[in-house]
C-alpha positions as a Markdown table, in Angstrom:
| # | Residue | x | y | z |
|---|---|---|---|---|
| 1 | Met | 15.8 | 16.9 | -13.5 |
| 2 | Ala | 16.3 | 14.7 | -16.6 |
| 3 | Leu | 20.0 | 14.4 | -15.6 |
| 4 | Gly | 19.2 | 12.6 | -12.4 |
| 5 | Pro | 18.7 | 9.1 | -13.9 |
| 6 | Ile | 22.0 | 9.4 | -15.8 |
| 7 | Val | 23.9 | 10.5 | -12.7 |
| 8 | Gly | 22.3 | 7.6 | -10.6 |
| 9 | Gly | 23.2 | 5.1 | -13.3 |
| 10 | Ala | 26.8 | 6.4 | -13.3 |
| 11 | Phe | 27.0 | 6.0 | -9.5 |
| 12 | Ile | 25.9 | 2.3 | -9.9 |
| 13 | Gln | 28.2 | 1.6 | -12.7 |
| 14 | Leu | 31.2 | 3.2 | -11.0 |
| 15 | Tyr | 30.7 | 2.1 | -7.4 |
| 16 | Gly | 28.6 | -1.1 | -7.8 |
| 17 | Ile | 25.0 | -1.8 | -7.0 |
| 18 | Arg | 25.1 | -1.5 | -3.2 |
| 19 | Ser | 27.5 | 1.5 | -2.9 |
| 20 | Gly | 26.1 | 3.2 | -6.0 |
| 21 | Ile | 22.5 | 3.1 | -4.8 |
| 22 | Arg | 23.5 | 4.3 | -1.3 |
| 23 | Leu | 25.5 | 7.2 | -2.8 |
| 24 | Ala | 22.5 | 8.1 | -5.1 |
| 25 | Phe | 20.2 | 8.0 | -2.0 |
| 26 | Ile | 22.5 | 10.3 | -0.1 |
| 27 | Val | 22.8 | 12.8 | -2.9 |
| 28 | Ala | 19.0 | 12.7 | -3.4 |
| 29 | Leu | 18.4 | 13.3 | 0.3 |
| 30 | Ile | 20.7 | 16.3 | 0.2 |
| 31 | Met | 19.0 | 17.7 | -2.9 |
| 32 | Gly | 15.6 | 17.2 | -1.2 |
| 33 | Leu | 16.6 | 19.1 | 1.9 |
| 34 | Ile | 18.0 | 21.9 | -0.2 |
| 35 | Ser | 14.7 | 22.0 | -2.1 |
| 36 | Leu | 12.7 | 22.2 | 1.1 |
| 37 | Leu | 14.9 | 25.1 | 2.4 |
| 38 | Met | 14.5 | 27.0 | -0.9 |
| 39 | Gln | 10.8 | 26.4 | -0.8 |
| 40 | Gln | 10.5 | 28.0 | 2.6 |
| 41 | Met | 12.7 | 30.9 | 1.6 |
| 42 | Leu | 11.2 | 31.7 | -1.9 |
| 43 | Ile | 7.5 | 30.9 | -1.6 |
| 44 | Lys | 5.5 | 33.4 | 0.4 |
| 45 | Glu | 2.0 | 32.9 | 1.8 |
| 46 | Asp | -0.8 | 34.9 | 0.2 |
| 47 | Glu | -1.8 | 37.3 | 2.9 |
| 48 | Glu | -5.1 | 38.2 | 1.2 |
| 49 | Lys | -6.3 | 34.6 | 1.5 |
| 50 | Lys | -4.9 | 33.9 | 4.9 |
| 51 | Asp | -8.0 | 34.8 | 6.8 |
| 52 | Val | -10.5 | 33.4 | 4.5 |
| 53 | Ser | -12.4 | 30.5 | 6.1 |
| 54 | Leu | -13.3 | 27.5 | 3.9 |
| 55 | Gln | -15.8 | 24.8 | 4.8 |
| 56 | Ala | -13.8 | 21.7 | 3.7 |
| 57 | Glu | -15.3 | 18.2 | 3.8 |
| 58 | Lys | -13.2 | 16.1 | 6.2 |
| 59 | Asn | -14.8 | 12.7 | 5.4 |
| 60 | Pro | -13.6 | 11.3 | 2.1 |
| 61 | Phe | -16.4 | 8.7 | 2.0 |
| 62 | Arg | -18.9 | 11.5 | 1.9 |
| 63 | Met | -17.1 | 12.9 | -1.2 |
| 64 | Leu | -17.4 | 9.5 | -2.8 |
| 65 | Lys | -21.2 | 9.5 | -2.3 |
| 66 | Ile | -21.6 | 12.8 | -4.2 |
| 67 | Met | -19.1 | 11.8 | -7.0 |
| 68 | Ser | -20.8 | 12.1 | -10.3 |
| 69 | Pro | -21.3 | 9.0 | -12.5 |
| 70 | Ser | -18.9 | 10.4 | -15.1 |
| 71 | Leu | -16.2 | 11.0 | -12.6 |
| 72 | Arg | -16.8 | 7.5 | -11.1 |
| 73 | Asn | -16.3 | 6.0 | -14.5 |
| 74 | Leu | -13.1 | 7.9 | -15.0 |
| 75 | Leu | -11.9 | 6.6 | -11.6 |
| 76 | Ile | -12.7 | 3.0 | -12.4 |
| 77 | Ser | -10.9 | 3.1 | -15.8 |
| 78 | Asp | -8.0 | 5.0 | -14.2 |
| 79 | Ile | -7.6 | 2.3 | -11.5 |
| 80 | Met | -7.4 | -0.4 | -14.2 |
| 81 | Val | -4.9 | 1.5 | -16.2 |
| 82 | Arg | -2.8 | 2.2 | -13.1 |
| 83 | Phe | -2.7 | -1.5 | -12.4 |
| 84 | Cys | -1.2 | -1.8 | -15.9 |
| 85 | Glu | 1.4 | 0.7 | -14.9 |
| 86 | Gln | 2.2 | -0.6 | -11.5 |
| 87 | Ile | 2.2 | -4.4 | -12.0 |
| 88 | Pro | 5.5 | -4.3 | -13.9 |
| 89 | His | 6.8 | -0.9 | -12.6 |
| 90 | Ala | 9.4 | -2.3 | -10.1 |
| 91 | Phe | 10.6 | -4.9 | -12.6 |
| 92 | Val | 11.2 | -2.8 | -15.7 |
| 93 | Val | 14.8 | -2.1 | -14.5 |
| 94 | Ile | 15.4 | -5.8 | -13.9 |
| 95 | Trp | 14.2 | -6.6 | -17.4 |
| 96 | Cys | 16.4 | -3.9 | -19.0 |
| 97 | Leu | 19.5 | -4.9 | -17.1 |
| 98 | His | 19.2 | -8.7 | -17.0 |
| 99 | His | 17.1 | -9.5 | -20.1 |
| 100 | Ala | 18.0 | -6.8 | -22.6 |
| 101 | Gly | 21.5 | -6.5 | -21.3 |
| 102 | Val | 21.8 | -2.7 | -21.0 |
| 103 | Ser | 24.2 | -1.1 | -18.5 |
| 104 | Pro | 23.0 | 1.1 | -15.5 |
| 105 | Val | 24.1 | 4.2 | -17.4 |
| 106 | Gln | 22.1 | 3.2 | -20.4 |
| 107 | Phe | 19.1 | 2.6 | -18.2 |
| 108 | Gly | 19.6 | 6.2 | -16.9 |
| 109 | Ile | 19.6 | 7.4 | -20.5 |
| 110 | Leu | 16.4 | 5.5 | -21.2 |
| 111 | Thr | 14.7 | 7.2 | -18.2 |
| 112 | Thr | 16.0 | 10.6 | -19.5 |
| 113 | Val | 14.5 | 9.8 | -22.9 |
| 114 | Glu | 11.2 | 9.1 | -21.2 |
| 115 | Met | 11.2 | 12.3 | -19.2 |
| 116 | Ala | 12.3 | 14.4 | -22.2 |
| 117 | Thr | 9.5 | 13.0 | -24.3 |
| 118 | Ala | 7.0 | 13.8 | -21.6 |
| 119 | Met | 8.2 | 17.4 | -21.2 |
| 120 | Leu | 8.0 | 18.0 | -25.0 |
| 121 | Ile | 4.3 | 17.1 | -25.2 |
| 122 | Tyr | 2.9 | 18.7 | -22.0 |
| 123 | Ile | 2.3 | 22.2 | -23.2 |
| 124 | Pro | 1.1 | 21.6 | -26.8 |
| 125 | Val | -1.3 | 18.9 | -25.8 |
| 126 | Ala | -2.7 | 20.9 | -22.9 |
| 127 | Tyr | -3.3 | 23.8 | -25.3 |
| 128 | Leu | -5.1 | 21.6 | -27.8 |
| 129 | Ala | -7.2 | 19.9 | -25.1 |
| 130 | Asp | -8.5 | 23.3 | -23.8 |
| 131 | Arg | -9.8 | 24.0 | -27.3 |
| 132 | Gly | -12.1 | 21.0 | -27.5 |
| 133 | Ser | -13.1 | 17.7 | -25.9 |
| 134 | Lys | -10.8 | 16.2 | -23.3 |
| 135 | Arg | -12.0 | 12.6 | -23.7 |
| 136 | Pro | -10.0 | 11.7 | -26.8 |
| 137 | Tyr | -6.8 | 12.8 | -25.2 |
| 138 | Val | -7.5 | 10.6 | -22.1 |
| 139 | Val | -8.2 | 7.6 | -24.3 |
| 140 | Val | -5.0 | 8.0 | -26.2 |
| 141 | Thr | -3.1 | 8.4 | -23.0 |
| 142 | Phe | -4.6 | 5.2 | -21.6 |
| 143 | Leu | -3.5 | 3.4 | -24.8 |
| 144 | Phe | 0.1 | 4.5 | -24.3 |
| 145 | Phe | 0.0 | 3.2 | -20.8 |
| 146 | Ser | -1.4 | -0.1 | -22.1 |
| 147 | Phe | 1.1 | -0.8 | -24.8 |
| 148 | Phe | 4.3 | 0.0 | -22.8 |
| 149 | Pro | 4.4 | -3.5 | -21.1 |
| 150 | Leu | 4.0 | -5.1 | -24.5 |
| 151 | Ala | 6.7 | -3.0 | -26.0 |
| 152 | Ile | 9.1 | -3.9 | -23.1 |
| 153 | Leu | 8.3 | -7.6 | -23.6 |
| 154 | Phe | 9.6 | -7.5 | -27.2 |
| 155 | Ser | 12.6 | -5.1 | -26.6 |
| 156 | Arg | 15.8 | -7.0 | -26.2 |
| 157 | Ser | 18.3 | -4.3 | -27.3 |
| 158 | Phe | 19.1 | -0.7 | -26.3 |
| 159 | Ser | 17.7 | 0.7 | -29.6 |
| 160 | Leu | 14.4 | -1.1 | -29.1 |
| 161 | Leu | 14.2 | 0.0 | -25.5 |
| 162 | Val | 14.7 | 3.6 | -26.6 |
| 163 | Met | 11.5 | 3.3 | -28.7 |
| 164 | Ala | 9.7 | 1.6 | -25.8 |
| 165 | Phe | 10.7 | 4.4 | -23.4 |
| 166 | Ile | 9.6 | 7.1 | -25.9 |
| 167 | Leu | 6.2 | 5.3 | -25.7 |
| 168 | Arg | 6.4 | 5.4 | -21.9 |
| 169 | Gly | 7.0 | 9.1 | -22.1 |
| 170 | Leu | 4.0 | 9.6 | -24.4 |
| 171 | Lys | 1.8 | 8.3 | -21.5 |
| 172 | Glu | 2.0 | 11.8 | -20.2 |
| 173 | Phe | 0.2 | 12.9 | -23.5 |
| 174 | Gly | -3.1 | 13.4 | -21.7 |
| 175 | Glu | -2.2 | 13.4 | -18.0 |
| 176 | Pro | -2.7 | 17.2 | -17.6 |
| 177 | Thr | -6.0 | 16.8 | -19.5 |
| 178 | Arg | -7.1 | 13.9 | -17.3 |
| 179 | Lys | -6.4 | 16.0 | -14.2 |
| 180 | Ala | -8.3 | 18.9 | -15.7 |
| 181 | Leu | -11.2 | 16.5 | -16.5 |
| 182 | Ile | -11.3 | 15.5 | -12.8 |
| 183 | Met | -11.7 | 19.1 | -11.9 |
| 184 | Asp | -14.4 | 19.6 | -14.6 |
| 185 | Leu | -16.4 | 16.7 | -13.3 |
| 186 | Ala | -16.1 | 17.6 | -9.6 |
| 187 | Pro | -18.7 | 19.7 | -7.8 |
| 188 | Glu | -18.1 | 23.4 | -8.1 |
| 189 | Asp | -17.7 | 24.0 | -4.3 |
| 190 | Lys | -15.8 | 20.8 | -3.5 |
| 191 | Lys | -13.2 | 20.5 | -6.3 |
| 192 | Ala | -10.1 | 20.2 | -4.0 |
| 193 | Gly | -11.8 | 17.7 | -1.7 |
| 194 | Met | -13.1 | 15.6 | -4.6 |
| 195 | Phe | -9.6 | 15.7 | -6.3 |
| 196 | Gly | -8.1 | 14.4 | -3.1 |
| 197 | Ala | -10.7 | 11.7 | -2.6 |
| 198 | Tyr | -10.2 | 10.5 | -6.2 |
| 199 | Tyr | -6.5 | 10.0 | -5.6 |
| 200 | Leu | -6.9 | 8.5 | -2.2 |
| 201 | Val | -9.2 | 5.8 | -3.5 |
| 202 | Arg | -7.2 | 5.2 | -6.7 |
| 203 | Asp | -3.8 | 4.9 | -5.0 |
| 204 | Val | -5.0 | 2.7 | -2.1 |
| 205 | Ile | -6.6 | 0.2 | -4.5 |
| 206 | Val | -3.7 | 0.3 | -6.9 |
| 207 | Ser | -1.1 | -0.3 | -4.1 |
| 208 | Val | -2.3 | -4.0 | -4.3 |
| 209 | Ala | -0.6 | -4.2 | -7.7 |
| 210 | Ala | 2.8 | -4.2 | -6.0 |
| 211 | Phe | 2.1 | -7.6 | -4.4 |
| 212 | Gly | 0.3 | -9.0 | -7.5 |
| 213 | Gly | 3.1 | -7.8 | -9.7 |
| 214 | Ala | 5.7 | -9.6 | -7.6 |
| 215 | Tyr | 3.7 | -12.9 | -7.8 |
| 216 | Leu | 3.2 | -12.6 | -11.5 |
| 217 | Trp | 6.9 | -11.9 | -12.1 |
| 218 | Ser | 7.8 | -15.0 | -10.1 |
| 219 | Leu | 5.7 | -17.0 | -12.6 |
| 220 | Ser | 7.5 | -15.4 | -15.5 |
| 221 | Pro | 8.3 | -11.9 | -16.8 |
| 222 | Ala | 6.0 | -12.5 | -19.8 |
| 223 | Thr | 3.1 | -13.3 | -17.4 |
| 224 | Asn | 3.6 | -10.0 | -15.6 |
| 225 | Leu | 3.9 | -7.9 | -18.7 |
| 226 | Ile | 1.0 | -9.5 | -20.6 |
| 227 | Thr | -1.3 | -9.2 | -17.5 |
| 228 | Ala | -0.4 | -5.6 | -17.2 |
| 229 | Phe | -1.3 | -5.1 | -20.9 |
| 230 | Gly | -4.6 | -6.8 | -20.3 |
| 231 | Phe | -5.5 | -4.4 | -17.4 |
| 232 | Gly | -4.6 | -1.4 | -19.6 |
| 233 | Ile | -6.8 | -2.5 | -22.5 |
| 234 | Leu | -9.6 | -3.2 | -20.1 |
| 235 | Gly | -9.4 | 0.2 | -18.5 |
| 236 | Thr | -9.1 | 2.0 | -21.9 |
| 237 | Thr | -12.1 | 0.1 | -23.3 |
| 238 | Phe | -14.2 | 0.9 | -20.2 |
| 239 | Phe | -13.4 | 4.7 | -20.5 |
| 240 | Phe | -14.0 | 4.6 | -24.3 |
| 241 | Leu | -17.4 | 3.2 | -23.8 |
| 242 | Tyr | -18.5 | 5.0 | -20.6 |
| 243 | Gly | -16.2 | 8.0 | -20.2 |
| 244 | Lys | -17.7 | 11.5 | -20.7 |
| 245 | Asp | -16.5 | 15.1 | -20.7 |
| 246 | Leu | -19.4 | 16.5 | -18.7 |
| 247 | Arg | -21.4 | 15.4 | -15.6 |
């Protein structure tokens, strides 16, 4: 999977932006169809659970009413931190190519560095979080989210961008822990529904960041990145003050 960004960058560098992106999309579509086919062939349904009837809550707004205060605080802080992530998200590649002067292949390498960093920390951090409190890991993760826009702002060379993208990969430091915390804070008989309601609310609200990010970038890249940093620090501070491990 980590090779994908490098291959995509090579397509753009070899065939130009328009043709390279189209070729990358075609290859990605083919790979996606192959994945769907393999999924249907290799993953079998559990016959023992096939006939079990579950009373699932269909109304997500009812799920929000029974959401615990601790989970609600995590949701609020997560929304602010995701604003930090999404405000500059679409413009990071523009910054790297046009302000830092890296090539499309180099940007692919940066993305691979990010993914490799994330993969290296997943298992050890999840293991450590299971042995104690999850809250510190979530706080550290939110800090990594917060400081990435600031790191990008001061990165004007490939070597500095490598450090920035390592920081971006470290944002996965506590992501498995955060998801596990959502399940811990959800009602015992409605964990799946609460998990879905949490992500529905978060992603619908955060989608606004795409419009806000474009406007802020039109003012200046620095305005976009510093605003993102501000949202990240605000969300991190909120969770540090009000976030809890238990209901």
